[in-house]
C-alpha positions as CSV (number, residue, x, y, z in Angstrom):
1,X,143.4,282.5,186.9
2,X,145.5,285.5,186.2
3,X,148.9,285.4,184.6
4,X,151.0,288.6,183.9
5,X,153.6,288.6,181.2
6,X,155.8,291.7,180.2
7,X,157.0,290.8,176.6
8,X,154.2,289.0,174.7
9,X,156.6,287.8,171.8
10,X,158.5,285.6,174.4
11,X,156.1,285.2,177.1
12,X,154.8,281.7,178.0
13,X,152.2,280.7,180.5
14,X,152.6,277.6,182.7
15,X,149.5,275.6,183.6
16,X,149.8,272.9,186.1
17,X,147.7,269.6,186.0
18,X,146.0,270.7,189.1
19,X,145.0,274.1,187.4
20,X,143.8,272.3,184.3
21,X,141.6,269.9,186.3
22,X,140.1,272.7,188.3
23,X,139.5,274.6,185.0
24,X,137.8,271.6,183.4
25,X,135.6,270.8,186.4
26,X,134.3,274.5,186.8
27,X,131.4,275.7,184.8
28,X,132.6,279.2,184.2
29,X,136.5,279.1,184.5
30,X,138.4,281.6,182.3
31,X,142.1,282.4,182.0
32,X,143.3,286.0,182.1
33,X,146.4,286.6,180.2
34,X,147.8,290.2,180.5
35,X,150.1,291.9,177.9
36,X,151.7,294.7,179.9
37,X,153.0,297.3,177.4
38,X,152.4,300.8,176.4
39,X,148.9,299.6,175.4
40,X,148.0,297.1,178.1
41,X,145.8,294.2,176.9
42,X,143.8,291.6,178.6
43,X,143.3,288.2,176.8
44,X,140.3,286.4,178.1
45,X,140.6,282.7,177.2
46,X,138.1,279.9,177.8
47,X,138.8,276.3,178.6
48,X,138.3,275.4,175.0
49,X,140.8,278.0,173.8
50,X,143.5,276.4,175.9
51,X,142.4,272.9,175.6
52,X,144.1,272.3,172.3
53,X,147.5,273.1,173.8
54,X,147.1,270.6,176.8
55,X,149.1,267.4,176.6
56,X,147.6,263.9,177.1
57,X,148.9,261.1,179.3
58,X,150.3,258.1,177.3
59,X,151.1,254.7,178.7
60,X,152.8,255.3,182.0
61,X,153.6,258.9,181.4
62,X,151.7,261.6,183.1
63,X,152.0,265.3,182.4
64,X,152.4,267.7,185.4
65,X,153.0,271.1,183.8
66,X,152.6,272.5,180.4
67,X,154.3,275.6,178.9
68,X,152.3,277.4,176.3
69,X,153.7,280.4,174.2
70,X,151.4,283.4,174.4
71,X,152.0,283.9,170.7
72,X,150.1,280.5,170.0
73,X,147.1,282.1,171.8
74,X,146.9,285.1,169.5
75,X,143.6,285.1,167.7
76,X,141.7,283.0,170.2
77,X,139.7,284.3,173.1
78,X,138.7,288.0,173.7
79,X,140.9,291.0,173.8
80,X,140.1,293.8,176.1
81,X,142.2,296.9,176.1
82,X,142.7,298.7,179.5
């Protein structure tokens, strides 16, 4: 999955339940989050990097979409400069 975000300080990624279930069931699923600026950076995140930000279902409630601030992902995954 690839998500492009122009301003990393305020950028958020949105992951749907279907995207998350696909990621969990795939052996080699990775998330690509681009920071597009003067010095473009690609953040390569694994399922385990994202997992702690995914909500759980409780009682009769089920989540459909989660919004994760990109700044919360800094320090996880691998950074590649392009």
